[in-house]
A tleap script that builds the chain and sets N, CA, C and O, in Angstrom:
source leaprc.protein.ff14SB
mol = sequence {
  NMET VAL MET PRO ASP GLN SER GLU VAL MET
  THR THR LEU HIE ILE GLU HIE ALA ILE THR
  ASP PHE THR VAL TRP GLN ALA ALA PHE GLN
  SER PHE ALA PRO ALA ARG GLU GLN ALA GLY
  VAL ARG ALA TYR THR VAL ARG GLN PRO VAL
  ASP ASP PRO HIE TYR VAL VAL ILE ASP LEU
  GLU PHE ASP ALA PRO SER GLY ALA ASP ALA
  PHE ASN ASN PHE LEU HIE THR LYS VAL TRP
  SER VAL PRO SER SER SER PRO ALA LEU ILE
  GLY ALA PRO THR THR ARG ILE LEU ALA THR
  ARG ALA THR SER CGLU
}
set mol.1.N position { 19.749 -22.680 -4.044 }
set mol.1.CA position { 19.013 -22.553 -2.851 }
set mol.1.C position { 20.555 -22.054 -2.172 }
set mol.1.O position { 21.288 -22.969 -1.797 }
set mol.2.N position { 21.012 -20.728 -2.023 }
set mol.2.CA position { 22.460 -20.190 -1.048 }
set mol.2.C position { 21.464 -20.134 0.339 }
set mol.2.O position { 20.378 -19.923 0.880 }
set mol.3.N position { 22.902 -20.533 0.384 }
set mol.3.CA position { 21.800 -20.134 2.394 }
set mol.3.C position { 23.465 -19.335 3.087 }
set mol.3.O position { 24.529 -19.886 3.367 }
set mol.4.N position { 22.979 -17.606 3.186 }
set mol.4.CA position { 24.558 -16.909 3.734 }
set mol.4.C position { 24.512 -17.203 5.133 }
set mol.4.O position { 23.649 -17.137 6.007 }
set mol.5.N position { 26.121 -17.666 5.050 }
set mol.5.CA position { 26.346 -17.598 6.250 }
set mol.5.C position { 26.182 -16.052 7.439 }
set mol.5.O position { 25.848 -14.952 7.000 }
set mol.6.N position { 26.423 -16.250 8.597 }
set mol.6.CA position { 25.144 -15.408 9.851 }
set mol.6.C position { 26.405 -13.947 9.516 }
set mol.6.O position { 25.810 -12.933 9.154 }
set mol.7.N position { 27.767 -13.804 9.593 }
set mol.7.CA position { 28.365 -12.061 8.884 }
set mol.7.C position { 27.467 -12.201 7.672 }
set mol.7.O position { 26.640 -11.306 7.846 }
set mol.8.N position { 27.138 -12.874 6.445 }
set mol.8.CA position { 26.682 -12.031 5.074 }
set mol.8.C position { 25.080 -12.034 4.864 }
set mol.8.O position { 24.416 -11.746 3.868 }
set mol.9.N position { 24.657 -12.500 6.273 }
set mol.9.CA position { 23.004 -12.102 7.014 }
set mol.9.C position { 22.795 -10.686 6.479 }
set mol.9.O position { 23.764 -10.028 6.856 }
set mol.10.N position { 21.779 -9.765 5.613 }
set mol.10.CA position { 22.090 -8.335 5.350 }
set mol.10.C position { 19.819 -8.279 5.977 }
set mol.10.O position { 18.651 -8.273 5.590 }
set mol.11.N position { 20.365 -8.266 6.654 }
set mol.11.CA position { 18.425 -6.877 7.556 }
set mol.11.C position { 18.111 -6.207 6.141 }
set mol.11.O position { 18.878 -5.777 5.278 }
set mol.12.N position { 16.376 -6.282 6.216 }
set mol.12.CA position { 15.936 -5.924 4.718 }
set mol.12.C position { 14.876 -4.400 6.118 }
set mol.12.O position { 14.458 -4.789 7.208 }
set mol.13.N position { 14.790 -3.646 5.890 }
set mol.13.CA position { 13.518 -2.588 5.918 }
set mol.13.C position { 11.961 -3.420 5.484 }
set mol.13.O position { 11.316 -2.805 6.333 }
set mol.14.N position { 11.446 -3.861 5.163 }
set mol.14.CA position { 10.305 -3.584 4.541 }
set mol.14.C position { 9.237 -2.502 4.121 }
set mol.14.O position { 8.666 -2.506 5.211 }
set mol.15.N position { 8.875 -2.032 3.748 }
set mol.15.CA position { 7.662 -0.722 4.054 }
set mol.15.C position { 6.886 -0.593 2.766 }
set mol.15.O position { 7.284 -0.389 1.619 }
set mol.16.N position { 6.018 -0.719 3.119 }
set mol.16.CA position { 4.711 -0.939 1.743 }
set mol.16.C position { 3.177 0.523 2.233 }
set mol.16.O position { 2.723 0.814 3.340 }
set mol.17.N position { 2.926 0.920 1.233 }
set mol.17.CA position { 2.292 1.964 1.316 }
set mol.17.C position { 1.676 2.454 0.616 }
set mol.17.O position { 2.359 2.903 -0.304 }
set mol.18.N position { -0.201 2.811 0.424 }
set mol.18.CA position { -0.824 3.726 -0.217 }
set mol.18.C position { -0.292 5.047 -0.616 }
set mol.18.O position { -0.103 6.052 0.070 }
set mol.19.N position { -0.061 4.793 -2.061 }
set mol.19.CA position { -0.018 6.477 -2.340 }
set mol.19.C position { -0.881 7.355 -3.103 }
set mol.19.O position { -1.832 6.725 -3.565 }
set mol.20.N position { -0.892 9.191 -3.545 }
set mol.20.CA position { -1.840 9.243 -4.398 }
set mol.20.C position { -1.039 8.663 -6.109 }
set mol.20.O position { -1.402 8.016 -7.091 }
set mol.21.N position { 0.336 9.461 -5.587 }
set mol.21.CA position { 0.902 9.836 -6.756 }
set mol.21.C position { 2.303 9.746 -7.213 }
set mol.21.O position { 3.197 10.592 -7.183 }
set mol.22.N position { 2.287 7.934 -7.853 }
set mol.22.CA position { 4.717 7.574 -8.056 }
set mol.22.C position { 4.176 9.340 -8.137 }
set mol.22.O position { 3.571 9.834 -7.186 }
set mol.23.N position { 4.465 10.053 -9.255 }
set mol.23.CA position { 5.644 10.957 -9.586 }
set mol.23.C position { 6.191 11.335 -8.392 }
set mol.23.O position { 7.330 11.141 -7.968 }
set mol.24.N position { 4.683 12.240 -7.587 }
set mol.24.CA position { 5.448 12.871 -7.012 }
set mol.24.C position { 6.168 12.108 -5.447 }
set mol.24.O position { 7.218 12.540 -4.972 }
set mol.25.N position { 5.485 11.093 -4.894 }
set mol.25.CA position { 6.076 9.808 -4.400 }
set mol.25.C position { 7.702 9.544 -4.142 }
set mol.25.O position { 8.467 9.261 -3.220 }
set mol.26.N position { 7.712 9.694 -4.899 }
set mol.26.CA position { 9.226 9.300 -6.229 }
set mol.26.C position { 9.916 11.056 -5.705 }
set mol.26.O position { 10.575 11.088 -4.666 }
set mol.27.N position { 9.782 11.858 -6.182 }
set mol.27.CA position { 11.122 12.999 -5.949 }
set mol.27.C position { 10.496 13.270 -4.302 }
set mol.27.O position { 10.423 14.482 -4.099 }
set mol.28.N position { 10.209 12.754 -3.552 }
set mol.28.CA position { 10.168 13.656 -1.373 }
set mol.28.C position { 10.109 11.409 -1.883 }
set mol.28.O position { 8.980 11.073 -2.243 }
set mol.29.N position { 10.897 10.533 -1.877 }
set mol.29.CA position { 11.463 9.542 -1.760 }
set mol.29.C position { 13.667 9.610 -2.049 }
set mol.29.O position { 14.560 9.234 -1.290 }
set mol.30.N position { 13.729 10.146 -3.216 }
set mol.30.CA position { 14.798 10.759 -3.482 }
set mol.30.C position { 15.665 11.489 -2.897 }
set mol.30.O position { 16.819 11.375 -2.485 }
set mol.31.N position { 14.236 12.869 -2.990 }
set mol.31.CA position { 15.417 13.745 -1.166 }
set mol.31.C position { 15.996 13.227 -0.279 }
set mol.31.O position { 16.914 13.849 0.255 }
set mol.32.N position { 15.657 11.945 0.157 }
set mol.32.CA position { 16.172 11.609 2.011 }
set mol.32.C position { 17.282 10.538 1.072 }
set mol.32.O position { 17.275 9.452 1.651 }
set mol.33.N position { 18.286 10.482 -0.255 }
set mol.33.CA position { 18.336 9.733 -0.681 }
set mol.33.C position { 20.293 9.855 0.628 }
set mol.33.O position { 21.142 9.016 0.927 }
set mol.34.N position { 20.054 11.780 1.051 }
set mol.34.CA position { 21.430 11.430 1.518 }
set mol.34.C position { 21.135 11.082 2.599 }
set mol.34.O position { 22.240 10.853 3.091 }
set mol.35.N position { 19.913 10.725 3.861 }
set mol.35.CA position { 19.318 10.256 4.719 }
set mol.35.C position { 19.626 9.091 4.536 }
set mol.35.O position { 20.518 8.642 5.256 }
set mol.36.N position { 19.013 8.220 3.538 }
set mol.36.CA position { 19.406 6.376 3.640 }
set mol.36.C position { 20.883 6.279 3.246 }
set mol.36.O position { 21.215 5.106 3.072 }
set mol.37.N position { 21.913 7.206 3.047 }
set mol.37.CA position { 23.260 7.154 2.367 }
set mol.37.C position { 24.140 6.738 4.569 }
set mol.37.O position { 24.979 6.019 5.111 }
set mol.38.N position { 23.142 7.800 4.914 }
set mol.38.CA position { 24.315 8.323 6.037 }
set mol.38.C position { 23.790 7.228 7.205 }
set mol.38.O position { 24.186 7.436 8.351 }
set mol.39.N position { 22.967 6.141 6.976 }
set mol.39.CA position { 22.015 6.056 7.877 }
set mol.39.C position { 22.519 4.195 7.717 }
set mol.39.O position { 22.442 3.319 8.578 }
set mol.40.N position { 23.113 4.082 6.027 }
set mol.40.CA position { 23.375 3.233 6.436 }
set mol.40.C position { 22.636 2.405 5.389 }
set mol.40.O position { 22.975 1.269 5.060 }
set mol.41.N position { 21.842 2.919 5.012 }
set mol.41.CA position { 20.698 2.095 3.455 }
set mol.41.C position { 22.147 1.327 2.359 }
set mol.41.O position { 22.530 2.135 1.512 }
set mol.42.N position { 22.981 -0.195 2.323 }
set mol.42.CA position { 23.283 -0.623 1.389 }
set mol.42.C position { 22.897 -0.071 0.026 }
set mol.42.O position { 23.425 0.402 -0.980 }
set mol.43.N position { 21.506 -0.427 0.597 }
set mol.43.CA position { 21.011 -0.930 -1.512 }
set mol.43.C position { 19.271 -0.754 -0.458 }
set mol.43.O position { 18.878 -0.955 0.691 }
set mol.44.N position { 18.476 -0.036 -2.394 }
set mol.44.CA position { 16.975 -0.570 -2.426 }
set mol.44.C position { 16.372 -1.283 -3.126 }
set mol.44.O position { 16.945 -1.704 -4.130 }
set mol.45.N position { 15.096 -1.651 -2.874 }
set mol.45.CA position { 13.903 -2.110 -4.238 }
set mol.45.C position { 12.554 -1.526 -3.883 }
set mol.45.O position { 11.828 -1.775 -2.921 }
set mol.46.N position { 12.360 -0.493 -5.127 }
set mol.46.CA position { 10.936 0.141 -5.332 }
set mol.46.C position { 9.921 -0.887 -6.247 }
set mol.46.O position { 9.965 -0.915 -7.477 }
set mol.47.N position { 9.103 -1.631 -5.519 }
set mol.47.CA position { 8.229 -2.065 -6.752 }
set mol.47.C position { 7.098 -1.833 -6.421 }
set mol.47.O position { 6.933 -1.216 -5.369 }
set mol.48.N position { 6.035 -2.217 -7.147 }
set mol.48.CA position { 5.061 -1.413 -7.145 }
set mol.48.C position { 3.909 -2.471 -8.469 }
set mol.48.O position { 3.943 -2.599 -9.693 }
set mol.49.N position { 2.855 -3.119 -7.165 }
set mol.49.CA position { 1.782 -4.068 -7.860 }
set mol.49.C position { 1.275 -3.580 -8.432 }
set mol.49.O position { 0.592 -2.633 -8.042 }
set mol.50.N position { 1.387 -4.261 -10.619 }
set mol.50.CA position { 1.487 -4.979 -11.138 }
set mol.50.C position { -0.178 -3.984 -11.371 }
set mol.50.O position { -0.349 -3.295 -12.376 }
set mol.51.N position { -0.978 -4.072 -10.534 }
set mol.51.CA position { -2.664 -4.041 -10.898 }
set mol.51.C position { -3.011 -2.593 -10.285 }
set mol.51.O position { -4.087 -2.177 -10.714 }
set mol.52.N position { -2.172 -1.466 -9.121 }
set mol.52.CA position { -2.075 -0.786 -8.818 }
set mol.52.C position { -1.478 0.361 -9.304 }
set mol.52.O position { -1.573 0.345 -10.531 }
set mol.53.N position { -0.914 1.333 -8.915 }
set mol.53.CA position { -0.056 1.891 -9.598 }
set mol.53.C position { -0.658 3.273 -8.293 }
set mol.53.O position { 0.100 4.100 -8.800 }
set mol.54.N position { -1.044 3.731 -7.645 }
set mol.54.CA position { -1.773 3.794 -5.933 }
set mol.54.C position { -1.061 2.817 -5.072 }
set mol.54.O position { -1.595 2.714 -3.967 }
set mol.55.N position { -0.220 2.217 -5.212 }
set mol.55.CA position { 0.977 1.281 -4.081 }
set mol.55.C position { 2.440 1.928 -4.403 }
set mol.55.O position { 3.034 2.341 -5.400 }
set mol.56.N position { 2.707 1.779 -2.929 }
set mol.56.CA position { 4.399 0.459 -3.314 }
set mol.56.C position { 5.078 -0.285 -1.762 }
set mol.56.O position { 5.003 -0.346 -0.535 }
set mol.57.N position { 5.779 -0.758 -3.031 }
set mol.57.CA position { 6.718 -1.341 -1.949 }
set mol.57.C position { 8.542 -1.134 -1.499 }
set mol.57.O position { 9.461 -1.257 -2.308 }
set mol.58.N position { 8.625 -0.954 -0.709 }
set mol.58.CA position { 10.227 -1.243 -0.679 }
set mol.58.C position { 11.489 -1.054 0.177 }
set mol.58.O position { 11.626 -0.319 1.154 }
set mol.59.N position { 12.439 -1.929 -0.436 }
set mol.59.CA position { 12.616 -3.340 0.063 }
set mol.59.C position { 14.295 -2.686 0.489 }
set mol.59.O position { 15.236 -3.072 -0.205 }
set mol.60.N position { 14.624 -1.444 1.951 }
set mol.60.CA position { 15.758 -1.437 2.400 }
set mol.60.C position { 16.226 -2.206 3.137 }
set mol.60.O position { 15.854 -2.938 4.054 }
set mol.61.N position { 18.324 -1.614 1.925 }
set mol.61.CA position { 18.761 -2.984 3.018 }
set mol.61.C position { 19.997 -2.926 3.933 }
set mol.61.O position { 21.125 -2.446 3.823 }
set mol.62.N position { 19.712 -3.219 4.338 }
set mol.62.CA position { 21.403 -2.807 6.536 }
set mol.62.C position { 22.367 -3.779 6.014 }
set mol.62.O position { 22.527 -4.607 5.117 }
set mol.63.N position { 22.996 -3.185 7.163 }
set mol.63.CA position { 24.063 -5.003 7.351 }
set mol.63.C position { 23.584 -4.927 8.420 }
set mol.63.O position { 23.824 -6.095 8.727 }
set mol.64.N position { 22.746 -4.258 9.889 }
set mol.64.CA position { 22.420 -5.349 10.665 }
set mol.64.C position { 20.822 -5.162 11.114 }
set mol.64.O position { 20.042 -4.384 10.565 }
set mol.65.N position { 20.498 -6.068 12.264 }
set mol.65.CA position { 18.770 -4.150 12.726 }
set mol.65.C position { 18.505 -3.220 12.964 }
set mol.65.O position { 17.631 -2.501 12.481 }
set mol.66.N position { 20.115 -2.833 14.780 }
set mol.66.CA position { 19.784 -2.512 14.981 }
set mol.66.C position { 19.764 -0.596 13.608 }
set mol.66.O position { 18.612 -0.174 13.511 }
set mol.67.N position { 20.494 0.008 13.044 }
set mol.67.CA position { 20.982 0.126 11.675 }
set mol.67.C position { 18.713 0.130 10.215 }
set mol.67.O position { 18.220 1.095 9.630 }
set mol.68.N position { 18.439 -0.626 10.250 }
set mol.68.CA position { 17.041 -0.724 9.888 }
set mol.68.C position { 16.035 -0.177 11.354 }
set mol.68.O position { 14.942 0.364 11.192 }
set mol.69.N position { 16.260 -0.273 11.870 }
set mol.69.CA position { 15.513 -0.523 13.784 }
set mol.69.C position { 15.544 1.229 13.698 }
set mol.69.O position { 14.479 1.820 13.871 }
set mol.70.N position { 16.759 1.984 13.436 }
set mol.70.CA position { 17.030 3.154 13.910 }
set mol.70.C position { 16.230 4.156 12.636 }
set mol.70.O position { 15.673 5.239 12.818 }
set mol.71.N position { 16.415 3.240 11.047 }
set mol.71.CA position { 16.138 4.426 10.504 }
set mol.71.C position { 14.649 4.364 10.127 }
set mol.71.O position { 14.307 5.294 9.397 }
set mol.72.N position { 13.423 3.252 10.540 }
set mol.72.CA position { 13.081 2.525 10.563 }
set mol.72.C position { 11.524 3.817 11.731 }
set mol.72.O position { 10.388 4.183 11.427 }
set mol.73.N position { 12.290 4.019 12.839 }
set mol.73.CA position { 12.071 5.312 13.294 }
set mol.73.C position { 11.850 6.715 12.979 }
set mol.73.O position { 10.857 7.431 13.108 }
set mol.74.N position { 13.576 7.031 12.324 }
set mol.74.CA position { 13.698 8.161 11.830 }
set mol.74.C position { 12.423 8.303 11.050 }
set mol.74.O position { 11.764 9.296 11.359 }
set mol.75.N position { 11.692 7.169 9.662 }
set mol.75.CA position { 11.337 7.404 9.100 }
set mol.75.C position { 8.983 7.963 9.889 }
set mol.75.O position { 8.159 8.864 9.727 }
set mol.76.N position { 9.097 6.781 10.567 }
set mol.76.CA position { 7.715 7.144 11.729 }
set mol.76.C position { 7.715 8.980 12.420 }
set mol.76.O position { 6.716 9.646 12.691 }
set mol.77.N position { 9.520 9.499 12.578 }
set mol.77.CA position { 9.063 9.901 13.230 }
set mol.77.C position { 9.492 11.611 13.446 }
set mol.77.O position { 9.351 12.573 14.201 }
set mol.78.N position { 10.221 11.082 11.948 }
set mol.78.CA position { 10.611 12.249 10.598 }
set mol.78.C position { 10.075 12.906 10.022 }
set mol.78.O position { 9.860 14.103 10.214 }
set mol.79.N position { 9.749 12.225 9.183 }
set mol.79.CA position { 9.272 10.698 7.329 }
set mol.79.C position { 7.743 11.676 7.785 }
set mol.79.O position { 7.373 12.846 7.676 }
set mol.80.N position { 7.185 10.365 8.343 }
set mol.80.CA position { 5.087 9.905 7.893 }
set mol.80.C position { 4.993 11.033 8.815 }
set mol.80.O position { 3.851 11.488 8.752 }
set mol.81.N position { 5.699 11.652 9.620 }
set mol.81.CA position { 4.525 12.275 10.559 }
set mol.81.C position { 4.800 14.139 10.115 }
set mol.81.O position { 4.723 14.928 11.056 }
set mol.82.N position { 4.978 14.471 9.277 }
set mol.82.CA position { 5.003 15.128 8.324 }
set mol.82.C position { 4.249 15.386 7.679 }
set mol.82.O position { 3.779 14.249 7.710 }
set mol.83.N position { 3.333 16.098 6.761 }
set mol.83.CA position { 2.492 15.746 5.572 }
set mol.83.C position { 4.160 16.400 4.458 }
set mol.83.O position { 4.748 15.572 3.762 }
set mol.84.N position { 4.599 17.743 4.499 }
set mol.84.CA position { 5.073 18.041 4.306 }
set mol.84.C position { 5.896 17.210 3.551 }
set mol.84.O position { 6.312 17.597 2.459 }
set mol.85.N position { 6.274 15.762 4.145 }
set mol.85.CA position { 7.828 15.277 3.723 }
set mol.85.C position { 7.679 13.850 3.378 }
set mol.85.O position { 8.600 13.334 2.745 }
set mol.86.N position { 6.877 13.291 3.631 }
set mol.86.CA position { 5.330 12.354 3.061 }
set mol.86.C position { 4.860 13.298 1.506 }
set mol.86.O position { 5.597 12.349 1.236 }
set mol.87.N position { 4.473 14.037 0.420 }
set mol.87.CA position { 2.967 14.896 0.329 }
set mol.87.C position { 2.915 13.764 -0.535 }
set mol.87.O position { 3.610 14.333 -1.376 }
set mol.88.N position { 2.665 12.503 -1.130 }
set mol.88.CA position { 1.995 11.629 -1.576 }
set mol.88.C position { 1.839 9.982 -1.013 }
set mol.88.O position { 1.714 8.935 -1.648 }
set mol.89.N position { 1.938 10.382 1.138 }
set mol.89.CA position { 1.404 9.456 1.188 }
set mol.89.C position { -0.064 9.238 1.936 }
set mol.89.O position { -0.603 10.205 2.475 }
set mol.90.N position { -0.595 8.123 1.946 }
set mol.90.CA position { -1.929 7.600 1.891 }
set mol.90.C position { -2.017 7.065 3.142 }
set mol.90.O position { -1.661 5.887 3.181 }
set mol.91.N position { -2.430 7.615 4.346 }
set mol.91.CA position { -2.278 6.407 5.810 }
set mol.91.C position { -0.707 6.310 6.233 }
set mol.91.O position { 0.333 6.812 5.806 }
set mol.92.N position { -1.124 5.220 7.513 }
set mol.92.CA position { 0.080 5.203 8.143 }
set mol.92.C position { 0.627 3.565 6.927 }
set mol.92.O position { -0.034 2.660 6.416 }
set mol.93.N position { 2.683 4.054 6.918 }
set mol.93.CA position { 3.327 3.251 6.140 }
set mol.93.C position { 2.497 1.313 7.508 }
set mol.93.O position { 1.869 1.180 8.558 }
set mol.94.N position { 3.065 0.481 6.550 }
set mol.94.CA position { 2.975 -0.590 6.969 }
set mol.94.C position { 4.103 -1.312 7.015 }
set mol.94.O position { 4.205 -1.840 5.908 }
set mol.95.N position { 5.541 -1.805 8.096 }
set mol.95.CA position { 7.141 -2.031 8.174 }
set mol.95.C position { 7.076 -3.094 9.249 }
set mol.95.O position { 6.507 -3.275 10.325 }
set mol.96.N position { 8.174 -3.888 8.219 }
set mol.96.CA position { 8.881 -5.409 8.944 }
set mol.96.C position { 10.270 -5.237 8.853 }
set mol.96.O position { 10.829 -4.634 7.936 }
set mol.97.N position { 10.681 -5.632 9.562 }
set mol.97.CA position { 12.593 -5.956 9.321 }
set mol.97.C position { 12.793 -6.397 9.357 }
set mol.97.O position { 12.898 -6.896 10.477 }
set mol.98.N position { 13.370 -7.295 7.890 }
set mol.98.CA position { 13.311 -9.104 7.979 }
set mol.98.C position { 15.351 -9.757 7.680 }
set mol.98.O position { 15.949 -9.421 6.657 }
set mol.99.N position { 16.091 -10.732 8.878 }
set mol.99.CA position { 16.215 -11.011 7.852 }
set mol.99.C position { 16.472 -12.228 6.662 }
set mol.99.O position { 15.698 -13.129 6.338 }
set mol.100.N position { 17.826 -11.924 6.138 }
set mol.100.CA position { 17.616 -13.004 5.062 }
set mol.100.C position { 18.031 -13.818 5.342 }
set mol.100.O position { 19.208 -13.909 5.694 }
set mol.101.N position { 16.844 -15.150 5.270 }
set mol.101.CA position { 17.277 -16.155 4.766 }
set mol.101.C position { 18.612 -17.602 4.146 }
set mol.101.O position { 19.610 -18.206 4.540 }
set mol.102.N position { 17.726 -17.501 3.017 }
set mol.102.CA position { 17.923 -17.971 1.709 }
set mol.102.C position { 18.236 -17.074 0.682 }
set mol.102.O position { 17.306 -16.271 0.767 }
set mol.103.N position { 19.136 -16.602 -0.469 }
set mol.103.CA position { 18.899 -16.145 -2.092 }
set mol.103.C position { 19.389 -17.736 -3.143 }
set mol.103.O position { 20.150 -18.683 -3.342 }
set mol.104.N position { 18.583 -17.215 -3.383 }
set mol.104.CA position { 18.820 -17.589 -5.373 }
set mol.104.C position { 20.126 -17.310 -5.686 }
set mol.104.O position { 20.674 -16.928 -4.652 }
set mol.105.N position { 20.883 -17.314 -6.599 }
set mol.105.CA position { 21.870 -16.657 -7.789 }
set mol.105.C position { 21.089 -17.390 -9.341 }
set mol.105.O position { 21.555 -17.127 -10.450 }
savepdb mol mol.pdb
quit
């Protein structure tokens, strides 16, 4: 286990939500690539439970909590609140802003 020093700590915007169709969801997700880049997303990971194709878990990596918080606000007010911007979304997403405390190599 590696303990990052404070200058190396990344912040993750962790998102979970139900979806109707992964292909439709993925197309909508990809359409927001410029917004993610502009917001300072350094990397992202999309996962699905192996037993539930109608659920996604997304981790967006930022340099600081302020960037994650601003993008979380953008998602809530400009994306998820507009059905045409989030066509495969079911219900309200769950989000958390996480700080990395340890990693493995």
